[in-house]
C-alpha positions in Angstrom: 130.0 85.7 83.5 130.1 89.1 81.8 128.1 92.3 82.9 125.1 91.7 81.0 124.8 88.1 82.7 125.4 89.9 85.9 122.2 92.4 85.3 120.2 89.5 84.2 121.0 87.6 87.5 120.4 90.9 89.3 117.4 91.6 87.8 115.8 87.8 88.2 116.6 88.1 92.1 115.1 91.2 92.1 111.8 90.2 90.5 111.9 87.2 93.0 112.2 89.2 95.9 109.3 91.8 95.0 107.0 89.9 93.0 107.4 91.8 90.2 107.2 90.4 86.6 110.8 90.0 85.2 109.5 92.3 82.2 109.3 95.0 84.6 112.5 95.3 86.1 114.7 97.1 84.0 118.1 99.5 84.2 116.2 102.1 85.6 114.7 99.9 88.4 114.0 101.3 91.7 112.4 101.2 94.9 110.0 103.9 94.1 109.0 102.7 90.4 109.3 98.9 91.1 106.0 97.2 91.9 106.7 95.3 95.2 110.1 96.8 96.0 109.9 97.4 99.7 112.4 97.4 102.9 110.7 93.4 103.2 111.5 93.1 99.4 115.2 95.1 100.2 115.9 92.5 102.8 114.9 89.2 100.9 117.0 90.5 97.7 120.2 91.0 100.0 119.7 87.7 101.0 119.3 86.1 97.6 122.3 88.1 96.4 124.4 86.6 99.3 123.0 83.1 99.1 123.8 83.1 95.3 127.7 84.6 95.9 127.9 82.2 98.9 128.8 85.1 100.9 127.0 85.0 104.5 126.8 88.5 106.2 126.7 87.1 110.0 130.2 86.1 109.1 132.2 88.5 107.4 133.3 91.7 108.4 133.9 94.4 106.5 136.7 96.8 107.5 138.3 99.2 105.9 140.9 97.3 104.1 137.9 96.1 101.9 137.0 99.6 100.8 138.2 101.6 97.8 137.1 104.9 97.0 
């Protein structure tokens, strides 16, 4: 999947999490400007991303070897 596909998938997940129309989710989407994006929507978005990637944060530990700067 290319970057465009990833952006489209993330936009759809954000739209679902916020309850905002997909047409309102653009490249400048941010919590302060996207309708319905609050702390609860953020948690739903995180869960949706993890589910779509097959990641379970409860069983995945992040340590310094996973971080590149």
